[in-house]
mmCIF file of the N, C-alpha and C atoms, coordinates in Angstrom:
data_MODEL
# 
_entry.id   MODEL 
# 
loop_
_atom_site.group_PDB 
_atom_site.id 
_atom_site.type_symbol 
_atom_site.label_atom_id 
_atom_site.label_alt_id 
_atom_site.label_comp_id 
_atom_site.label_asym_id 
_atom_site.label_entity_id 
_atom_site.label_seq_id 
_atom_site.pdbx_PDB_ins_code 
_atom_site.Cartn_x 
_atom_site.Cartn_y 
_atom_site.Cartn_z 
_atom_site.occupancy 
_atom_site.B_iso_or_equiv 
_atom_site.pdbx_formal_charge 
_atom_site.auth_seq_id 
_atom_site.auth_comp_id 
_atom_site.auth_asym_id 
_atom_site.auth_atom_id 
_atom_site.pdbx_PDB_model_num 
ATOM 1   N N  . MET A 1 1  ? 71.992 -108.235 -157.338 1.00 0.00 ? 1  MET A N  1 
ATOM 2   C CA . MET A 1 1  ? 71.791 -108.363 -155.917 1.00 0.00 ? 1  MET A CA 1 
ATOM 3   C C  . MET A 1 1  ? 70.313 -108.351 -155.606 1.00 0.00 ? 1  MET A C  1 
ATOM 4   N N  . ALA A 1 2  ? 69.922 -109.203 -154.725 1.00 0.00 ? 2  ALA A N  1 
ATOM 5   C CA . ALA A 1 2  ? 68.510 -109.248 -154.345 1.00 0.00 ? 2  ALA A CA 1 
ATOM 6   C C  . ALA A 1 2  ? 68.220 -108.083 -153.394 1.00 0.00 ? 2  ALA A C  1 
ATOM 7   N N  . THR A 1 3  ? 67.048 -107.552 -153.523 1.00 0.00 ? 3  THR A N  1 
ATOM 8   C CA . THR A 1 3  ? 66.689 -106.435 -152.650 1.00 0.00 ? 3  THR A CA 1 
ATOM 9   C C  . THR A 1 3  ? 66.317 -106.979 -151.280 1.00 0.00 ? 3  THR A C  1 
ATOM 10  N N  . GLN A 1 4  ? 66.816 -106.299 -150.288 1.00 0.00 ? 4  GLN A N  1 
ATOM 11  C CA . GLN A 1 4  ? 66.528 -106.708 -148.917 1.00 0.00 ? 4  GLN A CA 1 
ATOM 12  C C  . GLN A 1 4  ? 65.397 -105.854 -148.395 1.00 0.00 ? 4  GLN A C  1 
ATOM 13  N N  . THR A 1 5  ? 64.437 -106.508 -147.819 1.00 0.00 ? 5  THR A N  1 
ATOM 14  C CA . THR A 1 5  ? 63.321 -105.757 -147.249 1.00 0.00 ? 5  THR A CA 1 
ATOM 15  C C  . THR A 1 5  ? 63.554 -105.620 -145.767 1.00 0.00 ? 5  THR A C  1 
ATOM 16  N N  . LYS A 1 6  ? 63.431 -104.409 -145.307 1.00 0.00 ? 6  LYS A N  1 
ATOM 17  C CA . LYS A 1 6  ? 63.597 -104.161 -143.868 1.00 0.00 ? 6  LYS A CA 1 
ATOM 18  C C  . LYS A 1 6  ? 62.274 -104.433 -143.186 1.00 0.00 ? 6  LYS A C  1 
ATOM 19  N N  . LYS A 1 7  ? 62.337 -105.183 -142.106 1.00 0.00 ? 7  LYS A N  1 
ATOM 20  C CA . LYS A 1 7  ? 61.150 -105.409 -141.306 1.00 0.00 ? 7  LYS A CA 1 
ATOM 21  C C  . LYS A 1 7  ? 61.030 -104.242 -140.329 1.00 0.00 ? 7  LYS A C  1 
ATOM 22  N N  . LYS A 1 8  ? 59.907 -103.603 -140.360 1.00 0.00 ? 8  LYS A N  1 
ATOM 23  C CA . LYS A 1 8  ? 59.705 -102.477 -139.467 1.00 0.00 ? 8  LYS A CA 1 
ATOM 24  C C  . LYS A 1 8  ? 59.389 -102.960 -138.063 1.00 0.00 ? 8  LYS A C  1 
ATOM 25  N N  . LYS A 1 9  ? 60.055 -102.340 -137.075 1.00 0.00 ? 9  LYS A N  1 
ATOM 26  C CA . LYS A 1 9  ? 59.810 -102.693 -135.683 1.00 0.00 ? 9  LYS A CA 1 
ATOM 27  C C  . LYS A 1 9  ? 58.421 -102.222 -135.286 1.00 0.00 ? 9  LYS A C  1 
ATOM 28  N N  . PRO A 1 10 ? 57.751 -103.005 -134.432 1.00 0.00 ? 10 PRO A N  1 
ATOM 29  C CA . PRO A 1 10 ? 56.468 -102.519 -133.940 1.00 0.00 ? 10 PRO A CA 1 
ATOM 30  C C  . PRO A 1 10 ? 56.675 -101.257 -133.095 1.00 0.00 ? 10 PRO A C  1 
ATOM 31  N N  . GLY A 1 11 ? 55.595 -100.525 -132.887 1.00 0.00 ? 11 GLY A N  1 
ATOM 32  C CA . GLY A 1 11 ? 55.679 -99.282  -132.134 1.00 0.00 ? 11 GLY A CA 1 
ATOM 33  C C  . GLY A 1 11 ? 56.030 -99.523  -130.680 1.00 0.00 ? 11 GLY A C  1 
ATOM 34  N N  . LEU A 1 12 ? 56.359 -98.437  -130.019 1.00 0.00 ? 12 LEU A N  1 
ATOM 35  C CA . LEU A 1 12 ? 56.785 -98.495  -128.625 1.00 0.00 ? 12 LEU A CA 1 
ATOM 36  C C  . LEU A 1 12 ? 55.731 -99.112  -127.724 1.00 0.00 ? 12 LEU A C  1 
ATOM 37  N N  . PHE A 1 13 ? 54.492 -98.656  -127.869 1.00 0.00 ? 13 PHE A N  1 
ATOM 38  C CA . PHE A 1 13 ? 53.433 -99.143  -126.995 1.00 0.00 ? 13 PHE A CA 1 
ATOM 39  C C  . PHE A 1 13 ? 53.101 -100.611 -127.266 1.00 0.00 ? 13 PHE A C  1 
ATOM 40  N N  . LYS A 1 14 ? 53.228 -101.033 -128.500 1.00 0.00 ? 14 LYS A N  1 
ATOM 41  C CA . LYS A 1 14 ? 52.999 -102.436 -128.842 1.00 0.00 ? 14 LYS A CA 1 
ATOM 42  C C  . LYS A 1 14 ? 54.073 -103.314 -128.217 1.00 0.00 ? 14 LYS A C  1 
ATOM 43  N N  . ARG A 1 15 ? 55.338 -102.852 -128.277 1.00 0.00 ? 15 ARG A N  1 
ATOM 44  C CA . ARG A 1 15 ? 56.438 -103.602 -127.654 1.00 0.00 ? 15 ARG A CA 1 
ATOM 45  C C  . ARG A 1 15 ? 56.297 -103.639 -126.135 1.00 0.00 ? 15 ARG A C  1 
ATOM 46  N N  . MET A 1 16 ? 55.891 -102.500 -125.554 1.00 0.00 ? 16 MET A N  1 
ATOM 47  C CA . MET A 1 16 ? 55.704 -102.475 -124.103 1.00 0.00 ? 16 MET A CA 1 
ATOM 48  C C  . MET A 1 16 ? 54.571 -103.398 -123.676 1.00 0.00 ? 16 MET A C  1 
ATOM 49  N N  . GLY A 1 17 ? 53.506 -103.430 -124.456 1.00 0.00 ? 17 GLY A N  1 
ATOM 50  C CA . GLY A 1 17 ? 52.392 -104.319 -124.164 1.00 0.00 ? 17 GLY A CA 1 
ATOM 51  C C  . GLY A 1 17 ? 52.808 -105.777 -124.248 1.00 0.00 ? 17 GLY A C  1 
ATOM 52  N N  . ALA A 1 18 ? 53.617 -106.109 -125.258 1.00 0.00 ? 18 ALA A N  1 
ATOM 53  C CA . ALA A 1 18 ? 54.102 -107.476 -125.385 1.00 0.00 ? 18 ALA A CA 1 
ATOM 54  C C  . ALA A 1 18 ? 54.998 -107.851 -124.223 1.00 0.00 ? 18 ALA A C  1 
ATOM 55  N N  . TRP A 1 19 ? 55.862 -106.912 -123.828 1.00 0.00 ? 19 TRP A N  1 
ATOM 56  C CA . TRP A 1 19 ? 56.753 -107.171 -122.690 1.00 0.00 ? 19 TRP A CA 1 
ATOM 57  C C  . TRP A 1 19 ? 55.956 -107.379 -121.412 1.00 0.00 ? 19 TRP A C  1 
ATOM 58  N N  . LEU A 1 20 ? 54.940 -106.535 -121.195 1.00 0.00 ? 20 LEU A N  1 
ATOM 59  C CA . LEU A 1 20 ? 54.096 -106.710 -119.999 1.00 0.00 ? 20 LEU A CA 1 
ATOM 60  C C  . LEU A 1 20 ? 53.360 -108.036 -120.026 1.00 0.00 ? 20 LEU A C  1 
ATOM 61  N N  . GLY A 1 21 ? 52.907 -108.453 -121.198 1.00 0.00 ? 21 GLY A N  1 
ATOM 62  C CA . GLY A 1 21 ? 52.231 -109.741 -121.323 1.00 0.00 ? 21 GLY A CA 1 
ATOM 63  C C  . GLY A 1 21 ? 53.147 -110.894 -120.982 1.00 0.00 ? 21 GLY A C  1 
ATOM 64  N N  . ARG A 1 22 ? 54.368 -110.841 -121.483 1.00 0.00 ? 22 ARG A N  1 
ATOM 65  C CA . ARG A 1 22 ? 55.334 -111.902 -121.157 1.00 0.00 ? 22 ARG A CA 1 
ATOM 66  C C  . ARG A 1 22 ? 55.698 -111.891 -119.685 1.00 0.00 ? 22 ARG A C  1 
ATOM 67  N N  . SER A 1 23 ? 55.845 -110.683 -119.131 1.00 0.00 ? 23 SER A N  1 
ATOM 68  C CA . SER A 1 23 ? 56.181 -110.567 -117.708 1.00 0.00 ? 23 SER A CA 1 
ATOM 69  C C  . SER A 1 23 ? 55.060 -111.125 -116.845 1.00 0.00 ? 23 SER A C  1 
ATOM 70  N N  . TRP A 1 24 ? 53.820 -110.824 -117.180 1.00 0.00 ? 24 TRP A N  1 
ATOM 71  C CA . TRP A 1 24 ? 52.682 -111.330 -116.415 1.00 0.00 ? 24 TRP A CA 1 
ATOM 72  C C  . TRP A 1 24 ? 52.596 -112.849 -116.509 1.00 0.00 ? 24 TRP A C  1 
ATOM 73  N N  . ALA A 1 25 ? 52.912 -113.398 -117.671 1.00 0.00 ? 25 ALA A N  1 
ATOM 74  C CA . ALA A 1 25 ? 52.904 -114.865 -117.823 1.00 0.00 ? 25 ALA A CA 1 
ATOM 75  C C  . ALA A 1 25 ? 53.964 -115.501 -116.928 1.00 0.00 ? 25 ALA A C  1 
ATOM 76  N N  . GLU A 1 26 ? 55.143 -114.904 -116.829 1.00 0.00 ? 26 GLU A N  1 
ATOM 77  C CA . GLU A 1 26 ? 56.187 -115.414 -115.926 1.00 0.00 ? 26 GLU A CA 1 
ATOM 78  C C  . GLU A 1 26 ? 55.796 -115.235 -114.467 1.00 0.00 ? 26 GLU A C  1 
ATOM 79  N N  . PHE A 1 27 ? 55.153 -114.116 -114.168 1.00 0.00 ? 27 PHE A N  1 
ATOM 80  C CA . PHE A 1 27 ? 54.723 -113.827 -112.799 1.00 0.00 ? 27 PHE A CA 1 
ATOM 81  C C  . PHE A 1 27 ? 53.724 -114.899 -112.323 1.00 0.00 ? 27 PHE A C  1 
ATOM 82  N N  . ARG A 1 28 ? 52.888 -115.392 -113.197 1.00 0.00 ? 28 ARG A N  1 
ATOM 83  C CA . ARG A 1 28 ? 51.890 -116.379 -112.820 1.00 0.00 ? 28 ARG A CA 1 
ATOM 84  C C  . ARG A 1 28 ? 52.514 -117.762 -112.577 1.00 0.00 ? 28 ARG A C  1 
ATOM 85  N N  . LYS A 1 29 ? 53.734 -117.978 -113.082 1.00 0.00 ? 29 LYS A N  1 
ATOM 86  C CA . LYS A 1 29 ? 54.422 -119.255 -112.874 1.00 0.00 ? 29 LYS A CA 1 
ATOM 87  C C  . LYS A 1 29 ? 55.100 -119.361 -111.513 1.00 0.00 ? 29 LYS A C  1 
ATOM 88  N N  . VAL A 1 30 ? 55.208 -118.255 -110.794 1.00 0.00 ? 30 VAL A N  1 
ATOM 89  C CA . VAL A 1 30 ? 55.937 -118.215 -109.525 1.00 0.00 ? 30 VAL A CA 1 
ATOM 90  C C  . VAL A 1 30 ? 55.190 -119.021 -108.466 1.00 0.00 ? 30 VAL A C  1 
ATOM 91  N N  . THR A 1 31 ? 55.928 -119.799 -107.707 1.00 0.00 ? 31 THR A N  1 
ATOM 92  C CA . THR A 1 31 ? 55.374 -120.515 -106.569 1.00 0.00 ? 31 THR A CA 1 
ATOM 93  C C  . THR A 1 31 ? 55.663 -119.698 -105.335 1.00 0.00 ? 31 THR A C  1 
ATOM 94  N N  . TRP A 1 32 ? 54.634 -119.155 -104.727 1.00 0.00 ? 32 TRP A N  1 
ATOM 95  C CA . TRP A 1 32 ? 54.800 -118.271 -103.573 1.00 0.00 ? 32 TRP A CA 1 
ATOM 96  C C  . TRP A 1 32 ? 54.876 -119.094 -102.296 1.00 0.00 ? 32 TRP A C  1 
ATOM 97  N N  . PRO A 1 33 ? 55.740 -118.706 -101.349 1.00 0.00 ? 33 PRO A N  1 
ATOM 98  C CA . PRO A 1 33 ? 55.827 -119.423 -100.089 1.00 0.00 ? 33 PRO A CA 1 
ATOM 99  C C  . PRO A 1 33 ? 54.617 -119.136 -99.212  1.00 0.00 ? 33 PRO A C  1 
ATOM 100 N N  . SER A 1 34 ? 54.350 -120.050 -98.280  1.00 0.00 ? 34 SER A N  1 
ATOM 101 C CA . SER A 1 34 ? 53.234 -119.831 -97.356  1.00 0.00 ? 34 SER A CA 1 
ATOM 102 C C  . SER A 1 34 ? 53.649 -118.812 -96.305  1.00 0.00 ? 34 SER A C  1 
ATOM 103 N N  . ALA A 1 35 ? 52.675 -118.291 -95.583  1.00 0.00 ? 35 ALA A N  1 
ATOM 104 C CA . ALA A 1 35 ? 52.962 -117.286 -94.549  1.00 0.00 ? 35 ALA A CA 1 
ATOM 105 C C  . ALA A 1 35 ? 53.833 -117.882 -93.454  1.00 0.00 ? 35 ALA A C  1 
ATOM 106 N N  . GLY A 1 36 ? 53.609 -119.153 -93.114  1.00 0.00 ? 36 GLY A N  1 
ATOM 107 C CA . GLY A 1 36 ? 54.422 -119.798 -92.097  1.00 0.00 ? 36 GLY A CA 1 
ATOM 108 C C  . GLY A 1 36 ? 55.891 -119.864 -92.484  1.00 0.00 ? 36 GLY A C  1 
ATOM 109 N N  . THR A 1 37 ? 56.158 -120.175 -93.740  1.00 0.00 ? 37 THR A N  1 
ATOM 110 C CA . THR A 1 37 ? 57.529 -120.234 -94.219  1.00 0.00 ? 37 THR A CA 1 
ATOM 111 C C  . THR A 1 37 ? 58.184 -118.849 -94.189  1.00 0.00 ? 37 THR A C  1 
ATOM 112 N N  . VAL A 1 38 ? 57.423 -117.847 -94.562  1.00 0.00 ? 38 VAL A N  1 
ATOM 113 C CA . VAL A 1 38 ? 57.959 -116.475 -94.559  1.00 0.00 ? 38 VAL A CA 1 
ATOM 114 C C  . VAL A 1 38 ? 58.312 -116.050 -93.148  1.00 0.00 ? 38 VAL A C  1 
ATOM 115 N N  . PHE A 1 39 ? 57.441 -116.308 -92.181  1.00 0.00 ? 39 PHE A N  1 
ATOM 116 C CA . PHE A 1 39 ? 57.713 -115.907 -90.809  1.00 0.00 ? 39 PHE A CA 1 
ATOM 117 C C  . PHE A 1 39 ? 58.855 -116.715 -90.182  1.00 0.00 ? 39 PHE A C  1 
ATOM 118 N N  . LYS A 1 40 ? 58.967 -117.983 -90.555  1.00 0.00 ? 40 LYS A N  1 
ATOM 119 C CA . LYS A 1 40 ? 60.072 -118.803 -90.064  1.00 0.00 ? 40 LYS A CA 1 
ATOM 120 C C  . LYS A 1 40 ? 61.396 -118.245 -90.577  1.00 0.00 ? 40 LYS A C  1 
ATOM 121 N N  . ASN A 1 41 ? 61.457 -117.945 -91.860  1.00 0.00 ? 41 ASN A N  1 
ATOM 122 C CA . ASN A 1 41 ? 62.686 -117.376 -92.444  1.00 0.00 ? 41 ASN A CA 1 
ATOM 123 C C  . ASN A 1 41 ? 62.978 -115.990 -91.880  1.00 0.00 ? 41 ASN A C  1 
ATOM 124 N N  . LEU A 1 42 ? 61.942 -115.212 -91.619  1.00 0.00 ? 42 LEU A N  1 
ATOM 125 C CA . LEU A 1 42 ? 62.125 -113.896 -91.014  1.00 0.00 ? 42 LEU A CA 1 
ATOM 126 C C  . LEU A 1 42 ? 62.746 -114.046 -89.622  1.00 0.00 ? 42 LEU A C  1 
ATOM 127 N N  . GLY A 1 43 ? 62.286 -115.010 -88.850  1.00 0.00 ? 43 GLY A N  1 
ATOM 128 C CA . GLY A 1 43 ? 62.851 -115.253 -87.533  1.00 0.00 ? 43 GLY A CA 1 
ATOM 129 C C  . GLY A 1 43 ? 64.316 -115.632 -87.589  1.00 0.00 ? 43 GLY A C  1 
ATOM 130 N N  . ILE A 1 44 ? 64.655 -116.477 -88.552  1.00 0.00 ? 44 ILE A N  1 
ATOM 131 C CA . ILE A 1 44 ? 66.058 -116.884 -88.707  1.00 0.00 ? 44 ILE A CA 1 
ATOM 132 C C  . ILE A 1 44 ? 66.922 -115.686 -89.061  1.00 0.00 ? 44 ILE A C  1 
ATOM 133 N N  . VAL A 1 45 ? 66.449 -114.858 -89.979  1.00 0.00 ? 45 VAL A N  1 
ATOM 134 C CA . VAL A 1 45 ? 67.215 -113.676 -90.378  1.00 0.00 ? 45 VAL A CA 1 
ATOM 135 C C  . VAL A 1 45 ? 67.396 -112.734 -89.187  1.00 0.00 ? 45 VAL A C  1 
ATOM 136 N N  . LEU A 1 46 ? 66.367 -112.512 -88.409  1.00 0.00 ? 46 LEU A N  1 
ATOM 137 C CA . LEU A 1 46 ? 66.469 -111.624 -87.248  1.00 0.00 ? 46 LEU A CA 1 
ATOM 138 C C  . LEU A 1 46 ? 67.447 -112.153 -86.215  1.00 0.00 ? 46 LEU A C  1 
ATOM 139 N N  . VAL A 1 47 ? 67.449 -113.458 -85.971  1.00 0.00 ? 47 VAL A N  1 
ATOM 140 C CA . VAL A 1 47 ? 68.389 -114.044 -85.008  1.00 0.00 ? 47 VAL A CA 1 
ATOM 141 C C  . VAL A 1 47 ? 69.822 -113.886 -85.502  1.00 0.00 ? 47 VAL A C  1 
ATOM 142 N N  . VAL A 1 48 ? 70.076 -114.107 -86.776  1.00 0.00 ? 48 VAL A N  1 
ATOM 143 C CA . VAL A 1 48 ? 71.427 -113.980 -87.329  1.00 0.00 ? 48 VAL A CA 1 
ATOM 144 C C  . VAL A 1 48 ? 71.890 -112.523 -87.271  1.00 0.00 ? 48 VAL A C  1 
ATOM 145 N N  . VAL A 1 49 ? 70.994 -111.593 -87.607  1.00 0.00 ? 49 VAL A N  1 
ATOM 146 C CA . VAL A 1 49 ? 71.348 -110.170 -87.549  1.00 0.00 ? 49 VAL A CA 1 
ATOM 147 C C  . VAL A 1 49 ? 71.653 -109.769 -86.113  1.00 0.00 ? 49 VAL A C  1 
ATOM 148 N N  . LEU A 1 50 ? 70.855 -110.240 -85.165  1.00 0.00 ? 50 LEU A N  1 
ATOM 149 C CA . LEU A 1 50 ? 71.082 -109.914 -83.765  1.00 0.00 ? 50 LEU A CA 1 
ATOM 150 C C  . LEU A 1 50 ? 72.425 -110.487 -83.280  1.00 0.00 ? 50 LEU A C  1 
ATOM 151 N N  . PHE A 1 51 ? 72.732 -111.695 -83.698  1.00 0.00 ? 51 PHE A N  1 
ATOM 152 C CA . PHE A 1 51 ? 74.018 -112.311 -83.336  1.00 0.00 ? 51 PHE A CA 1 
ATOM 153 C C  . PHE A 1 51 ? 75.189 -111.467 -83.820  1.00 0.00 ? 51 PHE A C  1 
ATOM 154 N N  . PHE A 1 52 ? 75.156 -111.067 -85.106  1.00 0.00 ? 52 PHE A N  1 
ATOM 155 C CA . PHE A 1 52 ? 76.257 -110.279 -85.641  1.00 0.00 ? 52 PHE A CA 1 
ATOM 156 C C  . PHE A 1 52 ? 76.271 -108.875 -85.039  1.00 0.00 ? 52 PHE A C  1 
ATOM 157 N N  . LEU A 1 53 ? 75.132 -108.318 -84.702  1.00 0.00 ? 53 LEU A N  1 
ATOM 158 C CA . LEU A 1 53 ? 75.085 -107.019 -84.042  1.00 0.00 ? 53 LEU A CA 1 
ATOM 159 C C  . LEU A 1 53 ? 75.806 -107.073 -82.703  1.00 0.00 ? 53 LEU A C  1 
ATOM 160 N N  . ILE A 1 54 ? 75.519 -108.100 -81.933  1.00 0.00 ? 54 ILE A N  1 
ATOM 161 C CA . ILE A 1 54 ? 76.155 -108.236 -80.624  1.00 0.00 ? 54 ILE A CA 1 
ATOM 162 C C  . ILE A 1 54 ? 77.645 -108.524 -80.783  1.00 0.00 ? 54 ILE A C  1 
ATOM 163 N N  . THR A 1 55 ? 78.009 -109.411 -81.720  1.00 0.00 ? 55 THR A N  1 
ATOM 164 C CA . THR A 1 55 ? 79.408 -109.752 -81.925  1.00 0.00 ? 55 THR A CA 1 
ATOM 165 C C  . THR A 1 55 ? 80.229 -108.535 -82.347  1.00 0.00 ? 55 THR A C  1 
ATOM 166 N N  . ILE A 1 56 ? 79.738 -107.787 -83.310  1.00 0.00 ? 56 ILE A N  1 
ATOM 167 C CA . ILE A 1 56 ? 80.478 -106.609 -83.790  1.00 0.00 ? 56 ILE A CA 1 
ATOM 168 C C  . ILE A 1 56 ? 80.484 -105.528 -82.717  1.00 0.00 ? 56 ILE A C  1 
ATOM 169 N N  . GLY A 1 57 ? 79.391 -105.382 -81.985  1.00 0.00 ? 57 GLY A N  1 
ATOM 170 C CA . GLY A 1 57 ? 79.352 -104.387 -80.909  1.00 0.00 ? 57 GLY A CA 1 
ATOM 171 C C  . GLY A 1 57 ? 80.353 -104.687 -79.812  1.00 0.00 ? 57 GLY A C  1 
ATOM 172 N N  . LEU A 1 58 ? 80.449 -105.956 -79.420  1.00 0.00 ? 58 LEU A N  1 
ATOM 173 C CA . LEU A 1 58 ? 81.426 -106.345 -78.415  1.00 0.00 ? 58 LEU A CA 1 
ATOM 174 C C  . LEU A 1 58 ? 82.864 -106.165 -78.902  1.00 0.00 ? 58 LEU A C  1 
ATOM 175 N N  . ALA A 1 59 ? 83.105 -106.515 -80.160  1.00 0.00 ? 59 ALA A N  1 
ATOM 176 C CA . ALA A 1 59 ? 84.463 -106.326 -80.714  1.00 0.00 ? 59 ALA A CA 1 
ATOM 177 C C  . ALA A 1 59 ? 84.807 -104.835 -80.756  1.00 0.00 ? 59 ALA A C  1 
ATOM 178 N N  . ASP A 1 60 ? 83.853 -104.002 -81.131  1.00 0.00 ? 60 ASP A N  1 
ATOM 179 C CA . ASP A 1 60 ? 84.084 -102.565 -81.166  1.00 0.00 ? 60 ASP A CA 1 
ATOM 180 C C  . ASP A 1 60 ? 84.386 -102.035 -79.753  1.00 0.00 ? 60 ASP A C  1 
ATOM 181 N N  . TRP A 1 61 ? 83.603 -102.483 -78.791  1.00 0.00 ? 61 TRP A N  1 
ATOM 182 C CA . TRP A 1 61 ? 83.825 -102.034 -77.413  1.00 0.00 ? 61 TRP A CA 1 
ATOM 183 C C  . TRP A 1 61 ? 85.202 -102.492 -76.916  1.00 0.00 ? 61 TRP A C  1 
ATOM 184 N N  . LEU A 1 62 ? 85.560 -103.755 -77.211  1.00 0.00 ? 62 LEU A N  1 
ATOM 185 C CA . LEU A 1 62 ? 86.854 -104.291 -76.772  1.00 0.00 ? 62 LEU A CA 1 
ATOM 186 C C  . LEU A 1 62 ? 88.002 -103.518 -77.385  1.00 0.00 ? 62 LEU A C  1 
ATOM 187 N N  . PHE A 1 63 ? 87.944 -103.267 -78.699  1.00 0.00 ? 63 PHE A N  1 
ATOM 188 C CA . PHE A 1 63 ? 89.031 -102.551 -79.359  1.00 0.00 ? 63 PHE A CA 1 
ATOM 189 C C  . PHE A 1 63 ? 89.118 -101.099 -78.895  1.00 0.00 ? 63 PHE A C  1 
ATOM 190 N N  . SER A 1 64 ? 88.006 -100.458 -78.643  1.00 0.00 ? 64 SER A N  1 
ATOM 191 C CA . SER A 1 64 ? 88.051 -99.072  -78.154  1.00 0.00 ? 64 SER A CA 1 
ATOM 192 C C  . SER A 1 64 ? 88.605 -99.055  -76.726  1.00 0.00 ? 64 SER A C  1 
ATOM 193 N N  . TRP A 1 65 ? 88.275 -100.041 -75.924  1.00 0.00 ? 65 TRP A N  1 
ATOM 194 C CA . TRP A 1 65 ? 88.813 -100.145 -74.551  1.00 0.00 ? 65 TRP A CA 1 
ATOM 195 C C  . TRP A 1 65 ? 90.325 -100.351 -74.604  1.00 0.00 ? 65 TRP A C  1 
ATOM 196 N N  . LEU A 1 66 ? 90.792 -101.261 -75.466  1.00 0.00 ? 66 LEU A N  1 
ATOM 197 C CA . LEU A 1 66 ? 92.228 -101.506 -75.606  1.00 0.00 ? 66 LEU A CA 1 
ATOM 198 C C  . LEU A 1 66 ? 92.943 -100.280 -76.120  1.00 0.00 ? 66 LEU A C  1 
ATOM 199 N N  . LEU A 1 67 ? 92.354 -99.581  -77.094  1.00 0.00 ? 67 LEU A N  1 
ATOM 200 C CA . LEU A 1 67 ? 92.963 -98.352  -77.600  1.00 0.00 ? 67 LEU A CA 1 
ATOM 201 C C  . LEU A 1 67 ? 93.038 -97.292  -76.507  1.00 0.00 ? 67 LEU A C  1 
ATOM 202 N N  . GLY A 1 68 ? 92.012 -97.230  -75.680  1.00 0.00 ? 68 GLY A N  1 
ATOM 203 C CA . GLY A 1 68 ? 92.029 -96.298  -74.573  1.00 0.00 ? 68 GLY A CA 1 
ATOM 204 C C  . GLY A 1 68 ? 93.157 -96.606  -73.583  1.00 0.00 ? 68 GLY A C  1 
ATOM 205 N N  . LEU A 1 69 ? 93.421 -97.874  -73.360  1.00 0.00 ? 69 LEU A N  1 
ATOM 206 C CA . LEU A 1 69 ? 94.528 -98.265  -72.473  1.00 0.00 ? 69 LEU A CA 1 
ATOM 207 C C  . LEU A 1 69 ? 95.876 -97.871  -73.079  1.00 0.00 ? 69 LEU A C  1 
ATOM 208 N N  . LEU A 1 70 ? 96.006 -98.066  -74.386  1.00 0.00 ? 70 LEU A N  1 
ATOM 209 C CA . LEU A 1 70 ? 97.275 -97.742  -75.046  1.00 0.00 ? 70 LEU A CA 1 
ATOM 210 C C  . LEU A 1 70 ? 97.516 -96.239  -75.113  1.00 0.00 ? 70 LEU A C  1 
ATOM 211 N N  . VAL A 1 71 ? 96.500 -95.486  -75.420  1.00 0.00 ? 71 VAL A N  1 
ATOM 212 C CA . VAL A 1 71 ? 96.666 -94.041  -75.603  1.00 0.00 ? 71 VAL A CA 1 
ATOM 213 C C  . VAL A 1 71 ? 96.615 -93.324  -74.257  1.00 0.00 ? 71 VAL A C  1 
ATOM 214 N N  . GLY A 1 72 ? 95.679 -93.705  -73.403  1.00 0.00 ? 72 GLY A N  1 
ATOM 215 C CA . GLY A 1 72 ? 95.470 -92.982  -72.138  1.00 0.00 ? 72 GLY A CA 1 
ATOM 216 C C  . GLY A 1 72 ? 96.405 -93.452  -71.116  1.00 0.00 ? 72 GLY A C  1 
# 
C-alpha cells in the first residue's frame, strides 16, 4: 500500500485572512445604487407600509365594533 500523506490545514488566522481577502474581493464587485434610487425605493416601501397599516387598522376596528355589537 502506498503511504498517504496528510496535507496539514493552514492555521486559523491564515484561513481567516484568506476568507477576508475573498470577501473583500466580492465586496468590490458590488454595484451600489445611487442615492436617488435608494430614496425612491424608500418612498415606495413607506407608502406600501402605510397602506397596509391603514387597511389592517380599519379591519381591526371593524371587527372589534362587530364583536362589541354581538357581545354587548
